[in-house]
C-alpha positions as CSV (number, residue, x, y, z in Angstrom):
1,X,35.6,-109.7,11.6
2,X,36.5,-108.4,14.7
3,X,40.2,-107.4,15.2
4,X,40.1,-109.2,18.6
5,X,40.1,-112.7,16.6
6,X,42.9,-112.3,14.7
7,X,45.5,-110.2,16.9
8,X,46.5,-112.6,19.7
9,X,47.1,-111.1,23.0
10,X,50.7,-111.7,24.4
11,X,53.7,-113.4,23.8
12,X,54.7,-115.8,21.3
13,X,56.6,-118.8,23.6
14,X,55.0,-121.9,23.8
15,X,53.7,-123.5,27.6
16,X,53.3,-127.3,28.0
17,X,50.3,-129.0,29.7
18,X,51.0,-131.4,32.7
19,X,51.1,-135.1,31.3
20,X,50.9,-134.2,27.7
21,X,53.9,-133.8,25.2
22,X,52.5,-133.3,21.6
23,X,51.2,-130.7,20.9
24,X,52.8,-128.4,23.4
25,X,50.2,-125.2,24.9
26,X,50.7,-122.7,22.4
27,X,47.7,-120.2,22.6
28,X,44.8,-119.1,25.3
29,X,41.3,-118.6,23.9
30,X,38.8,-117.0,26.2
31,X,35.3,-118.2,24.5
32,X,31.8,-116.6,25.1
33,X,28.4,-116.0,23.7
34,X,27.9,-113.2,21.9
35,X,26.5,-110.0,21.3
36,X,25.5,-107.5,18.5
37,X,27.3,-104.4,18.3
38,X,25.4,-102.5,16.2
39,X,21.7,-101.9,15.5
40,X,21.3,-103.7,12.3
41,X,23.4,-106.7,13.6
42,X,20.2,-107.3,16.4
43,X,17.8,-109.4,14.6
44,X,20.9,-111.5,12.9
45,X,22.4,-112.3,15.9
46,X,18.9,-113.1,17.7
47,X,17.7,-115.3,14.8
48,X,21.7,-116.7,15.1
49,X,20.9,-117.9,18.6
50,X,17.6,-119.5,18.6
51,X,18.6,-121.2,15.2
52,X,17.0,-124.4,14.5
53,X,13.8,-123.3,17.2
54,X,11.5,-122.3,14.8
55,X,11.0,-119.0,17.0
56,X,9.3,-116.5,14.9
57,X,10.7,-112.9,14.2
58,X,7.1,-111.5,16.1
59,X,9.2,-113.2,18.9
60,X,12.6,-112.2,18.4
61,X,11.5,-108.7,18.0
62,X,10.0,-108.4,21.3
63,X,13.8,-109.0,22.5
64,X,15.4,-106.9,20.0
65,X,13.7,-103.9,21.7
66,X,16.2,-104.6,24.6
67,X,18.9,-104.4,22.7
68,X,17.5,-101.4,21.1
69,X,17.1,-99.7,24.5
70,X,21.0,-99.5,24.7
71,X,21.8,-98.2,21.0
72,X,21.4,-101.8,19.4
73,X,25.1,-102.5,21.3
74,X,25.6,-105.4,24.0
75,X,28.3,-105.1,26.3
76,X,29.4,-108.6,26.8
77,X,32.0,-108.1,23.7
78,X,33.4,-104.9,25.3
79,X,33.6,-106.6,28.2
80,X,35.1,-109.7,27.3
81,X,38.3,-107.5,25.8
82,X,38.2,-106.1,29.2
83,X,39.0,-109.7,30.7
84,X,41.3,-110.1,28.0
85,X,43.3,-107.1,28.8
86,X,43.2,-107.9,32.7
87,X,44.2,-111.7,31.5
88,X,47.1,-110.6,29.5
89,X,48.3,-108.6,32.5
90,X,48.2,-111.2,35.1
91,X,49.9,-113.7,32.6
92,X,52.7,-111.3,32.0
93,X,52.7,-111.0,36.0
94,X,52.8,-114.5,36.5
95,X,55.5,-115.4,33.5
96,X,52.7,-117.3,31.5
97,X,54.1,-116.4,27.9
98,X,50.5,-117.4,25.9
99,X,49.0,-115.2,22.9
100,X,45.3,-114.6,23.8
101,X,42.6,-115.1,21.3
102,X,39.0,-114.0,21.6
103,X,35.7,-116.3,19.9
104,X,32.2,-116.4,20.2
105,X,29.1,-118.8,19.6
106,X,26.5,-116.5,18.6
107,X,28.6,-113.5,17.0
108,X,31.4,-112.0,15.6
109,X,34.2,-113.2,16.0
110,X,32.9,-116.4,15.3
111,X,34.8,-119.1,17.1
112,X,35.3,-120.6,13.9
113,X,37.0,-117.6,12.6
114,X,39.0,-117.0,15.4
115,X,40.1,-121.1,14.7
116,X,40.9,-120.7,11.5
117,X,43.0,-117.7,12.5
118,X,44.8,-119.3,15.0
119,X,46.0,-122.1,12.6
120,X,47.4,-120.2,10.4
121,X,49.4,-118.3,13.0
122,X,50.6,-121.5,13.5
123,X,48.8,-122.6,16.5
124,X,48.3,-126.0,17.5
125,X,47.2,-126.4,21.5
126,X,44.9,-123.7,22.8
127,X,43.8,-123.7,26.7
128,X,39.8,-122.9,26.4
129,X,38.1,-120.5,28.9
130,X,33.8,-120.1,28.6
131,X,32.4,-117.2,30.3
132,X,29.8,-119.7,32.2
133,X,31.3,-120.6,35.9
134,X,28.4,-123.8,35.6
135,X,27.8,-127.1,34.1
136,X,24.8,-127.4,31.8
137,X,24.2,-128.0,28.2
138,X,23.8,-124.1,27.5
139,X,27.1,-123.5,29.7
140,X,29.4,-126.3,28.8
141,X,28.4,-128.8,26.6
142,X,27.4,-126.5,23.8
143,X,30.8,-124.8,23.9
144,X,32.2,-128.3,23.6
145,X,30.2,-128.8,20.8
146,X,31.3,-125.2,19.3
147,X,34.9,-126.2,19.5
148,X,34.9,-129.8,18.4
149,X,33.2,-128.0,15.1
150,X,36.1,-125.5,15.1
151,X,38.9,-128.3,15.7
152,X,37.5,-130.4,12.9
153,X,37.0,-128.1,10.6
154,X,33.5,-128.6,9.7
155,X,32.5,-124.8,9.7
156,X,36.2,-123.3,9.5
157,X,38.8,-125.4,7.6
158,X,41.7,-125.3,7.9
159,X,41.4,-125.0,11.5
160,X,41.4,-128.8,12.3
161,X,45.1,-128.5,13.5
162,X,44.2,-126.6,16.4
163,X,43.6,-128.9,19.7
164,X,41.4,-127.5,22.3
165,X,41.4,-127.9,25.9
166,X,38.6,-126.8,28.0
167,X,39.2,-125.3,31.6
168,X,37.0,-126.3,33.9
169,X,34.4,-124.6,35.7
170,X,34.5,-121.9,38.5
171,X,31.3,-121.7,40.8
172,X,33.3,-122.5,43.7
173,X,37.1,-121.1,43.0
174,X,38.1,-118.7,45.8
175,X,38.6,-115.7,43.5
176,X,34.8,-116.0,41.7
177,X,33.7,-116.1,45.3
178,X,35.5,-113.6,46.9
179,X,34.9,-111.5,43.9
180,X,31.6,-111.6,44.3
181,X,31.9,-111.2,47.6
182,X,33.4,-108.0,47.6
183,X,30.4,-106.8,45.3
184,X,28.1,-107.7,47.4
185,X,29.9,-105.6,50.6
186,X,30.3,-102.5,48.2
187,X,26.3,-102.8,47.2
188,X,25.3,-103.1,50.7
189,X,27.0,-100.0,51.8
190,X,24.7,-98.4,49.5
191,X,21.9,-98.9,51.9
192,X,21.5,-96.7,54.3
193,X,23.0,-98.4,57.8
194,X,19.8,-99.3,59.4
195,X,18.7,-101.2,56.1
196,X,22.4,-103.2,55.5
197,X,21.3,-105.7,58.0
198,X,17.7,-106.6,57.3
199,X,18.7,-106.6,53.6
200,X,17.5,-110.1,52.1
201,X,20.3,-111.4,49.8
202,X,18.7,-112.4,46.5
203,X,20.9,-114.2,44.4
204,X,20.2,-114.6,40.4
205,X,21.3,-116.7,37.8
206,X,19.7,-117.3,34.2
207,X,16.7,-119.7,34.3
208,X,16.9,-122.8,31.9
209,X,14.1,-125.5,31.2
210,X,13.4,-127.6,34.0
211,X,14.4,-130.7,31.8
212,X,17.8,-129.1,31.1
213,X,18.4,-128.7,34.7
214,X,17.1,-132.5,35.8
215,X,20.0,-134.0,32.8
216,X,23.0,-131.7,33.9
217,X,25.7,-134.0,35.1
218,X,26.2,-137.2,36.0
219,X,23.4,-137.4,38.4
220,X,20.5,-134.5,37.0
221,X,20.4,-131.3,38.9
222,X,23.9,-130.2,38.7
223,X,23.0,-126.3,37.2
224,X,20.6,-125.7,40.3
225,X,23.0,-127.5,42.5
226,X,26.3,-125.4,41.5
227,X,24.4,-121.7,41.6
228,X,23.1,-122.8,45.0
229,X,26.5,-123.4,46.1
230,X,28.3,-120.1,44.6
231,X,24.9,-117.9,46.6
232,X,25.8,-119.5,49.9
233,X,29.4,-119.6,49.9
234,X,29.5,-115.7,48.6
235,X,26.5,-115.3,51.3
236,X,29.2,-116.8,54.1
237,X,31.9,-114.8,53.0
238,X,29.8,-111.9,53.8
239,X,27.8,-112.4,56.4
240,X,29.1,-115.5,58.1
241,X,28.7,-119.2,58.2
242,X,25.1,-120.6,57.5
243,X,23.7,-116.7,56.6
244,X,20.1,-117.0,54.8
245,X,19.9,-116.2,51.2
246,X,17.5,-116.9,48.6
247,X,18.3,-118.0,44.5
248,X,15.9,-117.1,42.3
249,X,15.8,-117.0,38.4
250,X,15.9,-114.7,35.7
251,X,15.7,-113.7,31.8
252,X,13.6,-117.1,31.0
253,X,12.4,-117.4,27.5
254,X,10.4,-120.1,25.7
255,X,6.7,-121.0,25.3
256,X,5.0,-120.4,29.0
257,X,3.8,-124.4,28.6
258,X,7.6,-125.5,29.1
259,X,8.5,-125.5,32.6
260,X,11.3,-123.1,33.4
261,X,13.5,-123.5,37.1
262,X,11.4,-120.5,39.4
263,X,10.8,-118.6,41.2
264,X,11.2,-115.3,39.3
265,X,13.4,-112.5,40.6
266,X,10.0,-110.7,40.1
267,X,7.8,-112.9,41.8
268,X,9.7,-113.8,44.5
269,X,10.1,-109.3,44.8
270,X,6.6,-109.3,45.4
271,X,6.7,-112.0,48.0
272,X,9.4,-110.0,49.9
273,X,7.4,-107.1,49.9
274,X,4.3,-109.1,51.3
275,X,6.6,-110.7,54.2
276,X,7.5,-107.0,55.2
277,X,11.2,-107.2,53.5
278,X,12.1,-103.7,53.7
279,X,14.9,-103.9,51.5
280,X,16.7,-106.6,49.2
281,X,20.2,-106.8,47.7
282,X,20.2,-108.6,44.4
283,X,23.8,-110.1,43.4
284,X,23.8,-111.8,40.0
285,X,26.1,-114.0,40.9
286,X,25.1,-116.7,37.0
287,X,27.2,-114.3,35.5
288,X,30.1,-113.2,35.3
289,X,29.7,-109.8,33.8
290,X,27.4,-106.9,33.3
291,X,25.7,-107.6,30.0
292,X,22.2,-106.7,28.7
293,X,20.5,-109.4,30.6
294,X,21.9,-108.2,34.1
295,X,21.6,-104.5,33.1
296,X,17.9,-105.1,31.9
297,X,16.3,-108.0,33.7
298,X,18.0,-106.6,36.9
299,X,18.5,-102.6,36.5
300,X,15.4,-102.1,34.5
301,X,12.7,-104.6,35.5
302,X,13.7,-105.8,38.8
303,X,14.5,-102.4,40.0
304,X,11.0,-101.1,38.3
305,X,9.2,-103.8,40.2
306,X,10.9,-102.8,43.7
307,X,10.0,-99.1,43.5
308,X,6.4,-100.2,42.8
309,X,6.5,-102.6,45.8
310,X,8.1,-99.9,48.2
311,X,11.1,-101.9,48.3
312,X,14.5,-100.4,48.9
313,X,16.6,-102.0,46.4
314,X,20.3,-102.4,45.7
315,X,22.4,-104.6,42.6
316,X,26.0,-105.7,43.3
317,X,28.4,-106.1,40.2
318,X,29.6,-109.3,38.8
319,X,32.9,-110.2,38.9
320,X,34.1,-108.6,35.8
321,X,37.7,-108.0,36.0
322,X,38.2,-108.1,39.8
323,X,41.7,-108.9,40.7
324,X,40.6,-112.1,42.6
325,X,38.6,-113.3,39.7
326,X,41.0,-112.7,37.1
327,X,44.0,-114.1,39.6
328,X,41.1,-116.8,40.0
329,X,41.2,-117.3,36.2
330,X,44.8,-117.4,35.9
331,X,44.7,-120.2,38.7
332,X,42.8,-122.7,36.4
333,X,45.4,-122.2,33.5
334,X,48.4,-122.6,35.8
335,X,46.5,-126.0,36.6
336,X,47.4,-127.3,33.0
337,X,50.5,-125.6,32.7
338,X,52.6,-126.4,35.9
339,X,50.1,-128.9,37.8
340,X,48.9,-126.6,40.0
341,X,46.9,-127.9,43.2
342,X,43.3,-127.5,41.8
343,X,41.4,-124.7,44.5
344,X,37.8,-124.8,44.8
345,X,35.5,-124.1,47.8
346,X,32.2,-126.3,49.5
347,X,31.4,-129.3,49.4
348,X,30.8,-130.3,45.2
349,X,34.7,-130.5,44.0
350,X,35.7,-130.2,40.6
351,X,33.7,-129.9,37.5
352,X,34.4,-129.7,34.1
353,X,37.7,-130.5,33.3
354,X,37.1,-134.5,31.6
355,X,33.3,-134.2,30.9
356,X,32.0,-138.1,30.5
357,X,30.3,-139.1,27.6
358,X,26.2,-138.0,27.6
359,X,27.1,-135.1,30.5
360,X,24.1,-132.2,30.2
361,X,22.9,-133.7,26.8
362,X,21.2,-131.7,24.5
363,X,17.3,-130.4,25.2
364,X,14.9,-132.3,23.0
365,X,12.7,-129.8,21.3
366,X,9.1,-129.9,20.9
367,X,8.6,-128.5,17.9
368,X,8.3,-124.8,16.8
369,X,8.9,-122.2,19.5
370,X,9.3,-125.2,22.0
371,X,12.2,-124.2,24.8
């Protein structure tokens, strides 16, 4: 198990949760997806990701090639550790005295192992930040299920003593929007001056089955709506009110007969080139760090597609450890510890603080390989 799971970041002093007196908040957990850290870990990791779906190894092997292109190491773990370090520094600056832990859904350090360590360390109540800015089954409900298993000790006794409070979504938090707007401006500066204003702003997020989006949120469609709101807010921060932009999708998987959100980024680049657009800026605002799906699907495949089309292509970075983003995440913690008023932009309002029963349910599987 990685030392990140067993070694807390920060101090030992407990905080308090507004409206709750027992148990006091005494820790912070960064919860993420996970990724392999060596060639021999790639297939076991992918089997964990697709467990219960009946996906054959032949299909997983095609995805495994993407990881092997990077030496079998996903950058997501190092990026999460960098985010933890940045958060620890921001916590120190603000006087937030909470030790920081790190756990994953699909690979080491597994959240169940981290929860076991937290219980052994005497932790009883952790605030949890998931590395997903928006709501959906995979981006919210499934993380809540991960936490429930860890908290009840179903997979990791005696961790049932630890209570987890998941922080809300931050798709429209000013810090997240500012960080992405900075990344877009930086990328635009890489284009020739004559192309900067002509470049089409194209925002991407991970595609999901249409059925999953249709059941996301109390009224459905939450996933698409929140990603579109992020894109709109970033576009207007860069180019002003009413700025044009496109929201497209990437990284789809599953059988072709299952409808997923479209258009795909590569199909959209072809449409833009056919319409005479000379340049495109792609901003992966659906991701919080430059992990493998960003590096492979955009920097490799989408960039190659654009080159074949004669389309000038630049890619904006993700929020990563941008100071505005890190400060915004600390704001979420202070909302819980001190009652800091929630900050958000746009018109969709707060999401993910108290999810109603049945919100963003698990997708219905249609047999081996479905979805």
